[in-house]
C-alpha positions as CSV (number, residue, x, y, z in Angstrom):
1,X,-50.6,-9.7,-66.7
2,X,-51.9,-7.1,-69.6
3,X,-50.6,-7.3,-73.5
4,X,-51.6,-5.6,-76.2
5,X,-50.7,-4.2,-79.8
6,X,-50.8,-0.5,-80.7
7,X,-48.8,1.8,-82.8
8,X,-45.6,3.3,-80.7
9,X,-46.6,7.4,-80.8
10,X,-43.0,8.0,-81.4
11,X,-42.1,5.7,-84.0
12,X,-45.6,5.1,-85.7
13,X,-44.3,1.5,-85.9
14,X,-46.4,-1.6,-84.6
15,X,-45.2,-2.5,-81.0
16,X,-46.0,-5.0,-78.4
17,X,-46.7,-4.1,-74.6
18,X,-46.9,-6.5,-71.4
19,X,-47.9,-4.7,-68.5
20,X,-46.1,-6.3,-65.3
21,X,-48.1,-4.7,-62.3
22,X,-47.6,-1.1,-61.7
23,X,-44.9,-1.0,-64.5
24,X,-44.3,-1.9,-68.1
25,X,-42.1,-5.3,-68.7
26,X,-41.6,-5.0,-72.3
27,X,-42.5,-3.1,-75.4
28,X,-41.0,-4.5,-78.5
29,X,-41.2,-3.7,-82.0
30,X,-43.6,-6.2,-84.3
31,X,-44.5,-7.2,-87.7
32,X,-47.8,-6.4,-89.3
33,X,-49.1,-5.5,-92.6
34,X,-50.1,-2.2,-93.8
35,X,-53.9,-2.7,-93.5
36,X,-53.5,-4.1,-90.1
37,X,-51.2,-1.1,-88.9
38,X,-53.9,1.5,-90.1
39,X,-56.7,-0.7,-87.6
40,X,-54.2,0.1,-84.6
41,X,-54.8,2.4,-82.3
42,X,-51.6,5.1,-81.0
43,X,-50.1,4.1,-77.3
44,X,-48.6,7.2,-75.8
45,X,-48.1,8.1,-72.3
46,X,-51.0,9.0,-70.2
47,X,-52.6,12.7,-71.6
48,X,-52.3,14.6,-68.4
49,X,-54.5,17.6,-69.0
50,X,-54.2,21.0,-66.0
51,X,-57.5,22.9,-66.7
52,X,-60.3,20.7,-66.0
53,X,-64.0,21.8,-64.9
54,X,-65.7,18.9,-64.8
55,X,-67.6,17.2,-67.2
56,X,-71.2,15.2,-67.8
57,X,-73.5,18.4,-66.0
58,X,-71.2,18.0,-63.1
59,X,-68.4,21.4,-62.2
60,X,-66.1,21.2,-59.7
61,X,-66.9,24.5,-58.2
62,X,-70.5,23.5,-57.7
63,X,-71.3,23.9,-54.0
64,X,-73.0,20.8,-54.0
65,X,-70.7,18.8,-55.4
66,X,-70.0,15.5,-54.1
67,X,-67.1,12.5,-53.9
68,X,-69.5,10.2,-56.0
69,X,-69.4,13.0,-58.5
70,X,-65.9,13.4,-58.6
71,X,-65.3,9.6,-59.2
72,X,-67.8,10.0,-62.0
73,X,-65.8,12.8,-63.9
74,X,-62.7,11.0,-63.3
75,X,-64.2,7.7,-64.8
76,X,-65.9,10.0,-67.8
77,X,-62.3,11.7,-68.3
78,X,-60.0,8.3,-67.8
79,X,-63.2,6.7,-70.8
80,X,-61.7,9.6,-73.2
81,X,-58.1,8.6,-72.6
82,X,-57.2,11.5,-70.0
83,X,-55.2,9.6,-67.2
84,X,-53.9,12.5,-65.2
85,X,-55.6,16.1,-64.7
86,X,-56.3,18.7,-62.1
87,X,-59.7,19.3,-61.2
88,X,-59.7,23.1,-61.9
89,X,-62.2,25.4,-59.1
90,X,-63.4,28.6,-60.8
91,X,-64.3,31.9,-59.5
92,X,-66.6,31.4,-56.5
93,X,-67.9,32.3,-52.9
94,X,-65.1,31.0,-50.2
95,X,-68.0,28.7,-49.2
96,X,-68.1,27.1,-52.2
97,X,-64.1,26.7,-53.0
98,X,-63.7,25.6,-49.0
99,X,-66.3,23.1,-50.0
100,X,-64.7,22.1,-53.1
101,X,-61.4,21.2,-52.2
102,X,-62.9,19.4,-49.3
103,X,-64.5,17.1,-51.4
104,X,-61.8,17.0,-53.7
105,X,-59.3,15.8,-51.1
106,X,-62.3,13.0,-50.1
107,X,-62.4,11.8,-53.1
108,X,-58.9,12.0,-53.2
109,X,-58.4,10.1,-50.0
110,X,-60.9,7.2,-50.5
111,X,-61.3,6.5,-54.4
112,X,-58.3,4.6,-56.4
113,X,-59.3,6.0,-59.0
114,X,-59.5,9.3,-58.1
115,X,-56.2,9.4,-55.9
116,X,-54.2,7.7,-59.2
117,X,-55.8,10.3,-61.7
118,X,-55.2,13.4,-60.1
119,X,-52.3,14.8,-60.3
120,X,-53.0,18.5,-58.2
121,X,-55.6,20.8,-58.3
122,X,-56.3,24.2,-60.2
123,X,-57.5,27.3,-58.1
124,X,-58.8,29.8,-61.6
125,X,-59.3,32.9,-59.9
126,X,-60.4,34.7,-57.9
127,X,-58.6,37.0,-58.0
128,X,-58.7,37.8,-61.4
129,X,-60.0,41.3,-63.7
130,X,-63.7,42.5,-63.2
131,X,-63.8,43.6,-66.5
132,X,-65.7,42.3,-69.0
133,X,-63.9,40.3,-71.8
134,X,-60.8,38.9,-69.7
135,X,-63.4,38.0,-66.6
136,X,-65.3,35.3,-69.2
137,X,-67.8,33.3,-67.5
138,X,-66.3,33.9,-64.2
139,X,-69.4,35.9,-61.8
140,X,-68.6,39.2,-60.9
141,X,-69.8,39.4,-57.6
142,X,-67.2,36.7,-56.4
143,X,-63.9,38.8,-57.7
144,X,-61.9,40.3,-55.6
145,X,-58.5,40.8,-54.2
146,X,-55.5,38.2,-53.8
147,X,-55.5,36.6,-50.3
148,X,-53.2,34.7,-49.0
149,X,-54.6,33.7,-46.1
150,X,-57.9,33.0,-47.8
151,X,-55.5,30.9,-50.3
152,X,-54.1,29.1,-47.3
153,X,-57.7,28.1,-46.0
154,X,-58.1,26.7,-49.2
155,X,-54.7,24.6,-49.4
156,X,-55.9,23.2,-45.9
157,X,-58.6,22.2,-46.8
158,X,-57.5,20.6,-50.2
159,X,-54.8,18.7,-48.4
160,X,-52.0,20.1,-49.4
161,X,-52.7,20.0,-53.3
162,X,-53.4,23.0,-54.9
163,X,-50.4,22.9,-57.1
164,X,-51.7,25.9,-59.9
165,X,-53.3,29.0,-59.1
166,X,-54.2,31.4,-62.0
167,X,-54.6,35.1,-61.7
168,X,-54.5,38.6,-63.3
169,X,-51.4,39.8,-63.1
170,X,-53.2,43.6,-62.1
171,X,-55.2,41.8,-59.2
172,X,-55.2,43.8,-56.0
173,X,-52.4,42.5,-53.8
174,X,-51.2,40.4,-56.9
175,X,-47.0,40.4,-56.4
176,X,-46.8,39.5,-52.8
177,X,-49.2,36.8,-53.7
178,X,-47.4,35.3,-56.0
179,X,-44.3,35.4,-53.7
180,X,-45.8,33.4,-51.4
181,X,-47.5,30.8,-53.4
182,X,-43.8,30.7,-55.2
183,X,-42.2,29.8,-52.1
184,X,-44.5,27.7,-51.5
185,X,-43.6,25.8,-54.6
186,X,-47.0,26.3,-56.1
187,X,-47.6,27.4,-60.3
188,X,-48.9,30.9,-60.6
189,X,-50.3,31.7,-63.8
190,X,-51.4,34.8,-65.3
191,X,-54.8,34.9,-66.8
192,X,-58.4,36.2,-66.9
193,X,-56.3,39.9,-67.1
194,X,-56.0,43.1,-68.0
195,X,-53.1,43.7,-67.1
196,X,-50.0,46.7,-68.7
197,X,-46.9,45.3,-69.4
198,X,-45.1,46.7,-66.4
199,X,-48.2,44.7,-63.9
200,X,-46.7,41.5,-66.6
201,X,-43.2,42.3,-65.7
202,X,-44.1,42.3,-61.8
203,X,-46.1,39.2,-62.0
204,X,-42.9,37.3,-63.5
205,X,-40.2,38.6,-61.2
206,X,-42.1,37.6,-58.9
207,X,-42.5,34.4,-59.5
208,X,-45.2,33.8,-62.1
209,X,-44.3,30.9,-65.0
210,X,-47.1,30.5,-67.2
211,X,-50.3,32.0,-69.3
212,X,-53.4,30.2,-68.5
213,X,-55.1,29.6,-71.8
214,X,-53.5,32.6,-73.3
215,X,-55.4,34.0,-76.2
216,X,-58.8,33.7,-74.3
217,X,-60.3,35.5,-71.3
218,X,-59.7,38.5,-72.7
219,X,-60.8,41.4,-74.5
220,X,-62.5,40.9,-77.9
221,X,-61.4,44.1,-79.5
222,X,-57.6,45.0,-78.4
223,X,-54.8,47.9,-79.2
224,X,-52.9,46.5,-82.0
225,X,-49.4,46.9,-79.6
226,X,-49.1,47.0,-77.2
227,X,-51.4,45.0,-75.6
228,X,-51.2,42.3,-72.7
229,X,-51.1,39.0,-75.4
230,X,-47.7,40.7,-77.0
231,X,-46.3,41.2,-73.4
232,X,-46.9,37.3,-72.2
233,X,-45.9,35.6,-76.0
234,X,-42.8,37.9,-75.6
235,X,-42.0,36.8,-72.0
236,X,-39.5,34.1,-71.6
237,X,-40.1,33.3,-68.4
238,X,-43.4,32.4,-69.4
239,X,-45.0,28.9,-70.3
240,X,-48.0,29.2,-72.4
241,X,-51.2,26.9,-71.7
242,X,-53.3,26.7,-75.1
243,X,-57.1,25.7,-75.8
244,X,-57.2,23.5,-79.8
245,X,-60.4,22.6,-79.2
246,X,-60.9,24.6,-83.0
247,X,-63.4,27.3,-81.0
248,X,-61.3,29.4,-78.9
249,X,-58.1,30.3,-80.8
250,X,-58.1,30.3,-85.0
251,X,-55.6,27.7,-86.4
252,X,-53.3,30.9,-87.6
253,X,-53.2,32.1,-83.9
254,X,-52.2,28.5,-82.5
255,X,-49.3,28.1,-85.3
256,X,-48.3,32.0,-84.2
257,X,-48.3,30.9,-80.8
258,X,-46.5,27.8,-81.1
259,X,-44.0,29.2,-83.2
260,X,-43.4,31.9,-80.5
261,X,-43.5,30.2,-77.6
262,X,-42.3,26.4,-79.3
263,X,-43.2,23.3,-78.2
264,X,-41.0,22.9,-75.7
265,X,-42.8,25.5,-73.3
266,X,-46.6,25.2,-74.2
267,X,-48.8,23.1,-72.9
268,X,-52.3,22.0,-74.2
269,X,-55.3,21.6,-72.4
270,X,-58.9,21.1,-73.2
271,X,-60.5,23.5,-70.4
272,X,-63.4,21.3,-70.8
273,X,-66.8,22.6,-69.1
274,X,-69.0,21.2,-66.6
275,X,-71.4,21.1,-69.2
276,X,-68.8,19.0,-71.7
277,X,-70.3,15.9,-72.7
278,X,-74.2,17.6,-72.3
279,X,-76.5,17.6,-75.7
280,X,-77.2,21.5,-76.8
281,X,-79.6,23.1,-74.4
282,X,-79.2,25.8,-71.7
283,X,-77.8,25.4,-68.5
284,X,-77.3,26.6,-65.5
285,X,-74.4,25.9,-62.5
286,X,-74.4,28.5,-59.8
287,X,-74.2,32.0,-60.7
288,X,-73.0,31.4,-64.6
289,X,-75.9,30.7,-67.2
290,X,-74.1,29.1,-70.6
291,X,-75.3,27.4,-74.2
292,X,-74.3,24.4,-75.2
293,X,-74.7,25.1,-79.1
294,X,-75.2,22.4,-82.2
295,X,-71.9,23.0,-83.4
296,X,-70.2,21.8,-79.9
297,X,-69.9,25.7,-79.0
298,X,-70.3,26.1,-75.2
299,X,-70.9,30.3,-74.3
300,X,-72.1,32.6,-72.0
301,X,-75.4,32.6,-72.2
302,X,-77.2,34.9,-74.2
303,X,-74.7,36.1,-76.0
304,X,-72.8,34.2,-79.0
305,X,-69.5,36.0,-78.8
306,X,-68.0,34.7,-75.1
307,X,-66.7,31.5,-74.7
308,X,-67.3,29.4,-71.3
309,X,-65.0,26.4,-71.4
310,X,-65.1,23.7,-74.0
311,X,-66.8,20.8,-74.9
312,X,-63.5,18.9,-76.3
313,X,-61.1,16.9,-74.4
314,X,-57.9,16.7,-74.1
315,X,-57.1,14.2,-77.7
316,X,-59.4,16.0,-79.3
317,X,-57.0,18.9,-78.8
318,X,-54.0,16.6,-79.3
319,X,-55.4,15.2,-82.8
320,X,-56.8,18.9,-84.3
321,X,-53.0,19.8,-83.7
322,X,-51.6,17.3,-85.7
323,X,-54.7,17.5,-88.3
324,X,-54.3,21.7,-88.8
325,X,-50.7,22.7,-87.3
326,X,-49.3,20.2,-88.9
327,X,-47.5,19.4,-85.6
328,X,-46.4,15.1,-85.7
329,X,-48.6,12.5,-83.2
330,X,-44.6,13.1,-81.2
331,X,-44.8,17.1,-80.3
332,X,-48.4,16.9,-80.2
333,X,-48.4,14.5,-77.7
334,X,-45.6,15.9,-76.2
335,X,-47.8,19.1,-75.3
336,X,-50.1,17.4,-73.0
337,X,-47.5,14.8,-71.5
338,X,-44.0,15.8,-71.5
339,X,-44.3,19.6,-71.1
340,X,-47.0,19.8,-68.4
341,X,-44.6,17.1,-66.5
342,X,-41.8,18.7,-66.7
343,X,-43.6,22.2,-65.5
344,X,-44.6,20.7,-62.2
345,X,-41.2,19.1,-61.4
346,X,-42.2,15.3,-62.0
347,X,-40.7,12.6,-63.9
348,X,-41.0,12.6,-67.4
349,X,-43.3,10.3,-68.8
350,X,-41.8,7.7,-70.9
351,X,-42.9,4.9,-73.1
352,X,-39.8,2.5,-72.4
353,X,-39.0,-1.2,-70.1
354,X,-39.2,0.1,-66.4
355,X,-41.4,3.0,-66.8
356,X,-45.2,3.6,-64.9
357,X,-47.6,1.9,-67.0
358,X,-49.7,5.2,-67.3
359,X,-50.7,4.8,-70.9
360,X,-53.0,6.8,-73.3
361,X,-54.6,5.0,-76.6
362,X,-56.4,6.0,-79.2
363,X,-56.9,6.5,-82.4
364,X,-57.1,9.1,-85.5
365,X,-59.7,8.8,-88.3
366,X,-61.0,10.9,-90.8
367,X,-63.6,13.5,-89.2
368,X,-66.2,11.5,-92.0
369,X,-65.9,7.8,-90.0
370,X,-63.5,6.8,-93.4
371,X,-61.0,3.9,-91.9
372,X,-57.9,5.2,-89.8
373,X,-55.2,7.4,-91.3
374,X,-51.9,8.7,-91.2
375,X,-51.8,11.1,-88.9
376,X,-49.7,13.5,-91.0
377,X,-51.3,16.5,-90.5
378,X,-54.0,18.5,-93.2
379,X,-56.5,16.8,-93.7
380,X,-59.9,17.3,-91.2
381,X,-58.9,15.0,-88.6
382,X,-60.9,13.5,-85.4
383,X,-60.0,11.5,-82.0
384,X,-61.4,8.2,-81.2
385,X,-60.3,7.1,-77.1
386,X,-59.3,3.4,-77.2
387,X,-58.3,2.4,-73.3
388,X,-56.3,4.2,-70.5
389,X,-54.0,2.7,-68.2
390,X,-53.3,4.3,-64.9
391,X,-50.6,2.4,-62.8
392,X,-50.9,-0.5,-65.1
393,X,-54.5,-0.9,-64.5
394,X,-57.3,-1.1,-67.4
395,X,-59.5,1.7,-65.9
396,X,-61.8,2.5,-69.3
397,X,-65.2,0.9,-69.1
398,X,-66.8,-1.0,-71.8
399,X,-68.6,0.8,-74.3
400,X,-71.6,-0.2,-76.2
401,X,-71.3,-1.6,-79.2
């Protein structure tokens, strides 16, 4: 029966947590010294990220993806305190996408860890803008009109587990496609789009509910107003996902987005690239060439303006919001736990007796590797993963050293 001591992410006070089977059997406040408290990790509901492209050189969009690679990425993520996630496939040929979803289905059905951690799949594209900027790092040759028949074939290959689709509001056939997805309970998100206000309004009326990594997958230069960022921010029926890795959005933009959408309708994603976790260098996957830079950015090869996913993980983004936007630990964690669960109609995660014991443990430290500190914002802080429980099982591999 696992038992550990940590800091409750809501109260910031020390608690002893006992797990019995899949459930939290007991969670009790306890006493410890101030020095001991600073050494304790936080414990929160398990981080849930709706946009994970891969890790350690493995892309879910790869035409040669294997079930062993899916398991490897899943283990790497739980080692980083990510407990649940959506494997994400980006714009590609039908054959490559069909292969990817078929392999994801096999991994889900065969591997217990993948089964417990994968909450669904995300299809990002191929029904997006063909314009440079909004298209981002997605390969131009595979951008195409929205096609529900094609999507249904991919959904069949996935075992019915595609729960999120990102498309451009201006894509050909977008409105009927959104209507059909919404009728089947699939969440449609607007992204990699250069849509007009009328096109965004039509997409929302058809059932679109989210903006994918708002502020990214966009032109480098936009009209002051109107533009598609303002239009999505002003649309009360759209939630927003944001990437808070310190590179994708300036801190001032993060603050404004949070104030506009509110922390209650914002979802945090790391959008980690398949080359996340890789050392600096030039890499290629299919039709996508990228560079991992010394400073941690991952960019489309040959330039420094357009990013190609993130090198950060979910916990990095949680701590960045605490450090730069003044969010409390409780509010920052909610963006990566409660909010995605709410949008996808899942049981809201709780840290209480009787709840499923899917938990993330993490420390918040000074970036200069000083001892743990209070996470009250206003300082340069870093995320240190400290363990993950999924349905009551400790799934983190021991770290050397």
